[in-house]
Every structure is written in structure tokens, then in C-alpha cells.
N, C-alpha and C positions, 0 to 999 in steps of 0.2 A: 254527491255525499256529503254531508255536511263534516265539520270538524269534529263535532260530539260525536258524531255515528261512527267516525274513524275509530277515535281514540277509545271510548266508553266499553265497546265490546272487548277489545284488547285487556285494558286493565280488569273487567270482568272477569274474564277467563282467570287472571292470575289470581283475584280474588277467592273464585270458587276453587281451584286449586288448594289454595292455602287452609279454606275451610274444609274442604273434603279433607285434608292431611289433619286439623285439628279435631274434626268430628271422627275419626278412625275410619271414615269411610275410603281411603287409601292406606292401606299399610304400607310397610316400609318394601316389603317383597312386590305389591301392586304395583308401585311408584317406580320401583328398579325396572320392572318390565316395559312399564310406559315409556320409561326414561330412552331403554334401549331400542326400544320401537323407533322412536324419533330419531334416534341418532344414528343408528345403523341402518335404519331403512326407509323411512318416510322422508326426512329432511336431504340424506342425498339423491333421494329420486327428486325431492324438489328442484334441485340446486343442478343434477342434471340436467335435466328437462328445461331449464330456464336458460341455462349457458349456450347448450348444442342448438337451442329453436332461437334463442334471442338475437335481438338486433346488434350490428357491429359497435364497440365502444373503445375507449383510449383506457387499458390499462392502466399505463405508466402514470398518464395524466392525472388521474383519479388517486392512486396508491399516492403519486409524490406529495399530492398537496394535504390528504389525509396524513400520512405519516410525518410531514414535517410539523404540522401542527401538534399532532402525539409529542414528539418528542420536545418540543417547544414547552407544553404543558408539563410534560414528565421533569423537564428542567426546572419550571416553576415550582412544582410541588417538593422538590428538594431542597431549594432555596427555602421554601415557606418550614419547611421542616427543620432543616439548621437553623431558622432566624427562633423558632421554639425548642430550640438545642435536644432536637432529639437526634438518637444513635444514627448511623448509615442504614442499619437494616431498615429500622422503620422510617427512614427519609426515602429509602428505594420503594417501600409499598406503599407510602404516600403519592408518590410520583407513580406508580402502577394503578393506585385507584383512581386517581385523578386522569389517567388516559387512557386505561383500558373497558372497553364497553361491552355491554352485550348484545355482539352482534347477529349470532345465531339466535338463541330462544326469543330475543324482543327485537330484533333489528328486523330479520325477515319477513314476520308476521305485518309488524308495522310499517315498514316499507312499500310492501306489497299491498297492502290495505289503502295505503297513504296515496301513493305512486302509482301503483299497478306493477304488472310484471315487469313490464319494461324497466323497471329501474333496478330488478335483480342483477343482472351483468355486473353495473357499475359497485354495487356493494358485494358480491362475491370476489370482486379484485380487490377489496379492503378484507374480507374476511380471509384470503387465501395467505396473507402474509402479515396478519394480526397478530395471532401468537407466534410467530416465527419471530418478529422484530421484538415484540414489548415484554414478551415473558423470559429472556433469554437475559435480556439488558437486565430487567428488575432483579432474575436468579444472581446473577453475577455480584451484583452489588451486595446482595442480601448474603451471600456467601463472604464476600472479601469482611464485610461488617462485624459476619459471626466467628471467622476463624483466622480473619489476616492472612489468609490465604489467596493467590491470585489465581483460579483452576476456571477459566472461562471456555476454553476448549471442552473438559469434562462437561461442564453445564450445557454447552454448546450439543455437544453429541447426543447427550439425554434427549433435550429437547427436539432434535429432528429425528430420533427413534420414538419420541410420542407422537410427532408429524405423521411418520411414515404409516402408523397405525391408525390415525384418527379418519374415518370415514367420510367427516364434513370436508376436510380439505383434500381428501384422495380423489373424492367425487367430482370435486371442484378441478381437477388437476387433469381426470379423466376426460372431463368435458369439453375442457381447453383442447385437449388432444383430439378428440372427438370433431371440435369445430374446425381445428388446423386442417386436419385431413379432408375436411370439405365432404365427407359420405352423408349423404340424405338419410334421414332418420326413419325407419320402417313406421308405419301407420300403429301396428298393434303396440310396440315399442313406447312410441310417443303417449297412447291411451294407459298404457299399463305406469308409467311414469307419472302420469297427471292424476291417475286414481291414486296410486300410494301419497304423490306431493301435495293431495287438497288436504290429508289426514295431520301432516306436519305443523303447520301455524297453531290450529287451536290446541293439538294435543302438546306442543312445546310449551305453551303460555299454561295450561294446566299446570303440566311438570315444575317449570319455574315459579309458580305461587305454593305448590305443594313443598318445595326443594329449599325455600328461603329459610336463610337461619333465626332463629329467636332472639329479639331482641337482648343485648346485656347492658347493665348499668353502665358498664367499663367503657364501653364503644362510645359515649356521646361527651363531645368534647370539642377544643379547638381542632385537633389534627382530624378528627372526623369531618368537622363541619368546612375546612380547607380542601378538603378531598372533593366534598359534594359540589361544592361552590364551582372550583375547576374543572369540573366534569360536566356538570351541567350547564354552565353559563361560559365558563373561558372558552372550552374547547370547543364547541358548536360556531361561536363567534370568531375565533382563529381561522378555523378551517374557511368558512366563508369567506372571511378575506385573504386567505392564501387563493381560494379557488377564482375569487374575484381579479386577484394581480396576475394570476396565471390563464384567467380569460378561458375557464371551462366554461364548456356547454350548461344550459340551463339544468335538464335532468341529472347531470352526473353531479354538479354545484348540490343540486337538494340533495341527492342520494347522501353524497359526503356531510353535509351542513348536518343532516338530521340522523345520520349514524354517529355524528361527533357528540348528541345530546342524547344519546342513549345511556343509561345508567351502568353503574360498575359492574362489570362479567364476573360471574361467580369463581372463575378460575384464579381470579386475583386472589379470594381468599383460602383459595385451595394450595396457592403458593405460601400463605402466610402459615401455612400449618406446619411451615420449616422452621419455625420459631416462637417461643413462647411469649404471650405478649402482644405478636403482631394480629393472630386469630380474629380477637374482639372489635380490634380497631376497623380492620380490614371488612370481618360480615357485617358489623354496624354500618361501614359506608353503603355496601347491597343494600341493604336494606331500606338508608332512607334513602339512598337515589332512587331505588325503584319506586318510593312511594310517590316523592316530590315529581317525580319524572310524570306522573300523568298532569299535573300543572304545566311543567318546563315544555313538554313536546306539543300540547296544545297550542300554547305561546308560540313555540319554536315552527310547526306546521303553520300557523297563520300568517305569520311574517314570511315564509317562503313559498305562499301561493297569492 
């Protein structure tokens, strides 16, 4: 399959979702129902089936390479923010915007289409730790900057409670447990998971397009552009360099690098709602990075093949 044949349908589905929302073909209630179906049923089924029946892989190697690069880029984003004389909360959000990717709604469909279902287990190793590592880190720094208080334990408890209620992460943990037990998957269950999971990638992309924030004039500036460049260029380059140094096998290296090049995830601007002035920049970063990733992911796929 050509690169264009892989990338264009993905972004066409995002555009279809955005157009459907703008034309009121998808109202808020309908979009909420579709998103809940993807989040609570279709995506967990896809992930459970992919891990339980997937080939063996080294979760520690992939995760170590990926999050080492993420933490370096996060620190680089904060350093750039301080050079721009931004306060600590905005510096933390710039770091998060530069390091936190859209690993579920975009990562799963794109990587499955480009690299095949065997590429999903290494990706899921990243997804399982993604929010657990990056969101509490940014949340603690934002809280410290806004209140002057250090309450990392309280923020970490809140984050862990959210993780325990997250069906994506819980389905990943359940799949790893199933795999560890070595229990054969019944054919009927495998087929059920396949049928539900097949709906996840296209619906996830439509829902993503329909939920993208509207552009705001306040969002466009040096702060947003630094976040976009770090996310789409610096992070995948650093992941690839770290992966080469760690001698990751070809498929996990391609998965980690492509995941690093995904645009900023929506959870970044959800965290930004915590403070006035952070939301516009973070939402703008999500929008611009998602738009530009049409070209950047095409280039990245070409380099990895």
C-alpha cells in the first residue's frame, strides 16, 4: 500500500468528522454517544484482542526509549518557555503540549494501517504509561505555579483514580494479565472482539475531527509554534536516536518513532482548563499540530520504510 493510500483516508475521516459537526449532521448528544461507544466498547475490544493474540514484544525497552525522549522534550519545552519569560504553569503546559501525543484516537488507526496489527502491542505498551507519567508531571508543575503549594501526592492520587476508571488502560492491563496466564482465547470471543474492534479506528477518527477546538486568535504565536515544532519534529527524531542507541528491533523502533510524531493529544488542553490563559494556547497547539501532521506523518512514514 502506498504512503498516500495510508495517510489520506485517515485525515479524510478527521475532515469528515469536522464537517459533520460544522454542518450539524452530528449534534453534541450524537457525538457524545459515538465517542462513548468508541471509548468504552470498540477501542477496548481492539486493544484486548491485539495484545492477547499478539506476538511477543519487549514492553520495557519500548517504554524506556519513548518516555526518555518525552521527558527530554518536556524539559526542552519548559526551558524554551522560560526563555520566552512565561510563568511556570504556561511553561509546564508547553512541555506537555510538546510531549503528550494523541496515541489512542490517531495513534491506533494510523499505526495499524501503516505497520499492521503486529505493531499494536508495542504501541499499547506506550499507551499504558502515557497518561500515568506525563499528565501528573504537568499537573504538579501547574499546581505549584498557580498556588505556590507542593501537593504532588494529591494530584497523583487523582490521576491514578482516573486511570482506574479508564476503559482503555484497564483493557490493556486485562489483556496483559490474560497473556501472562497463557489461557487460549475461545474462537467466539476472538470473533466478537474483532467485530467490535473493527469499528474503532474509523469512528475514533470521525469523533476526533468533530471534537477539534475552533481556532482562536490568541492561540497563534511563538509559544504555540515552539510546542508544534517540538512535538512533530524534535520528539520523533529523539525517539529514533534513543531507539537506535538502545538497539530496538525494527518494528518497535518504527512504532515508537511514529508515535512520537503524532500531534498533541486532546487531554493536554483538558488539563489546561485548570487555569485561565492556558486553554487557548493548548487547544491551538492541538488544532495546528493535527493539521500539520498530515504532511509530517507522511514524511516520517517515508523515512521509516
